[in-house]
Every structure is written in structure tokens, then in C-alpha cells.
C-alpha positions in Angstrom: 10.4 20.5 -8.8 13.0 21.1 -6.1 13.5 17.6 -4.7 16.5 17.8 -2.4 19.5 15.7 -2.9 20.8 13.0 -0.4 22.9 14.3 2.4 20.9 17.5 3.0 19.1 18.4 6.2 15.7 17.0 6.9 13.4 18.4 4.2 10.5 20.7 4.6 6.9 19.5 4.4 6.7 20.8 0.8 9.9 19.0 -0.2 8.6 15.7 1.3 5.4 16.1 -0.7 7.4 16.7 -3.8 9.7 13.7 -3.1 6.7 11.4 -2.5 5.0 12.6 -5.7 8.2 12.0 -7.7 8.5 8.5 -6.1 4.9 7.6 -7.0 5.3 9.0 -10.5 8.4 6.8 -11.0 6.3 3.8 -10.1 3.6 4.8 -12.5 6.1 5.3 -15.3 7.3 1.8 -14.6 10.9 3.1 -14.0 12.4 0.7 -11.5 15.9 2.4 -11.7 14.2 5.8 -10.8 12.3 4.1 -7.9 15.4 2.5 -6.6 17.2 5.9 -6.7 15.1 7.1 -3.8 16.1 4.3 -1.4 19.0 4.4 1.0 21.5 1.6 0.6 20.3 -0.1 3.8 16.6 0.6 3.3 13.9 -1.6 4.7 10.8 -2.5 2.6 8.1 -4.4 4.4 5.7 -5.8 1.8 1.9 -6.0 2.4 2.4 -9.7 3.1 4.8 -8.8 5.9 8.0 -9.9 4.2 11.1 -7.8 5.2 13.4 -6.8 2.4 16.6 -5.1 3.6 19.1 -3.4 1.3 18.9 -2.3 -2.4 19.2 -5.8 -3.8 16.3 -7.3 -1.8 14.1 -4.3 -2.3 14.7 -4.3 -6.0 14.0 -8.1 -6.2 10.7 -7.5 -4.4 9.6 -4.9 -7.0 10.8 -6.6 -10.1 7.7 -8.8 -10.8 5.5 -5.6 -10.6 7.8 -3.8 -13.1 7.7 -6.9 -15.4 3.9 -6.5 -15.4 3.4 -9.9 -13.8 0.2 -8.6 -12.4 -0.8 -6.4 -15.4 0.0 -2.7 -15.7 -0.1 -1.1 -12.2 -0.8 2.5 -11.3 -0.9 4.0 -7.9 -3.6 6.7 -7.4 -2.9 8.9 -4.4 -5.9 9.4 -2.1 -4.2 11.3 0.7 -0.9 12.3 2.3 -0.1 12.9 5.9 3.3 14.5 6.4 5.4 14.9 9.6 8.4 16.9 8.3 10.1 17.0 11.7 10.2 13.2 11.8 10.7 12.7 8.0 7.6 10.6 7.8 4.8 10.4 5.2 1.7 8.3 5.3 0.5 7.8 1.7 -3.0 6.4 1.2 -3.5 5.0 -2.3 -5.5 2.9 -4.7 -3.6 0.3 -6.7 -5.2 0.1 -10.2 -4.4 -3.0 -12.3 -5.0 -3.0 -16.0 -5.1 -6.5 -17.4 -5.0 -5.8 -21.2 -1.2 -6.5 -21.4 -1.1 -9.5 -19.0 0.3 -12.4 -21.0 -1.2 -15.9 -21.4 -4.2 -17.5 -19.9 -3.9 -15.6 -16.6 -5.3 -12.6 -18.4 -8.5 -14.4 -19.2 -8.8 -15.9 -15.7 -8.3 -12.5 -14.1 -10.7 -10.9 -16.5 -13.4 -13.5 -15.7 -12.9 -12.9 -12.0 -12.2 -9.1 -11.9 -13.1 -7.5 -15.3 -10.7 -5.5 -17.4 -9.6 -3.3 -14.5 -9.5 -3.9 -10.8 -7.9 -2.3 -7.8 -7.3 -2.4 -4.1 -6.6 0.1 -1.4 -3.5 0.5 0.8 -1.3 2.7 2.8 2.5 3.2 2.8 4.3 4.5 5.8 7.5 6.2 4.4 10.4 7.3 6.5 13.0 9.6 5.0 16.4 10.3 6.3 19.1 12.6 4.8 17.1 12.8 1.6 16.8 9.1 1.1 13.9 6.6 1.7 15.0 4.5 4.8 11.8 2.6 5.3 8.7 1.7 3.3 6.1 -0.2 5.1 3.0 -1.2 3.0 -0.3 -2.1 4.5 -3.4 -3.4 2.7 -6.9 -4.5 3.7 -6.4 -8.1 2.5 -4.0 -10.3 0.7 -6.5 -10.5 -2.2 -7.5 -7.4 -4.2 -10.7 -5.7 -3.2 -12.8 -5.8 -6.4 -15.4 -3.2 -7.3 -17.4 -4.2 -10.4 -20.7 -3.0 -11.5 -21.3 -1.1 -8.3 -20.7 -4.2 -6.1 -17.6 -4.8 -4.0 -16.4 -8.3 -3.1 
């Protein structure tokens, strides 16, 4: 994979696709250091709740519970990518899949009663890349609560 290094000119469409794929794979490997390596020092991350996290320390702090598996094991499954290479923007549509088997304590049983062994919800990230680094990540989701599909029913 030829993911360009920081400081280079704005990447091609293919390079952006590769970069976003590598970014998503780092999330799915639960490698917080690798994820943080994509962000610019002054990056902005807007959570799906609307909280603004500016700079590496705040962005990292926002991600840490996820990487500690506070919500179970999480995987992001890519549905679609829309790339504007000239602007350095990518819109990533995904499904966030939670696996509750490793969730500690009574929360695991409460979540399993409500959602089953696995549940997920859909969202979109708008990613803005500049000089090879992620400058902005804005996450949007349908609701604050996960959309649950169980036994063919959604609620």
C-alpha cells in the first residue's frame, strides 16, 4: 500500500482510498497509536454527540473508552466511500458492529438482554485530509442510541 507521508502534495483519489482503508483497519485492530498517527497535531474530531475535540490529546481521550472495549469489541464495516481528491475530503459510510462477549461485568448481561450478542448502528464520517494528515473527522449517526436489528426486526 502506498499511503503517502505527511508533508506531500494533496494525494490522488486512490491514495485517499488507501489512507482511509488503513485508518479504518487501525480502528478494527484496536490500535489507538496507529489511529492517532493519521491525525494532524491540531486536528478536530466532532463526535456523533456533537462534542468538539481539538488537538491530539483531546482526540485521543475521546477514543480511549472505545479502545478499552468499554462498549464491547467494535468493528467498522465500510458501506461506501465518496472521495473528492481535489478538496482532500472523503465521506465514509459505515456500520459500527459491537460484539459483547468480552464486555466485563453486569453490563454485558444487560446489553445482551436488550440487544443480543451482537448489535450495530449506522453512521457517516466526513474526513478532511491536508498535507497527508487527517485535519478533521466529523461523525454523524442516526440516533444517540444504537439502531438494533434482531431477528429481522429493527428498533
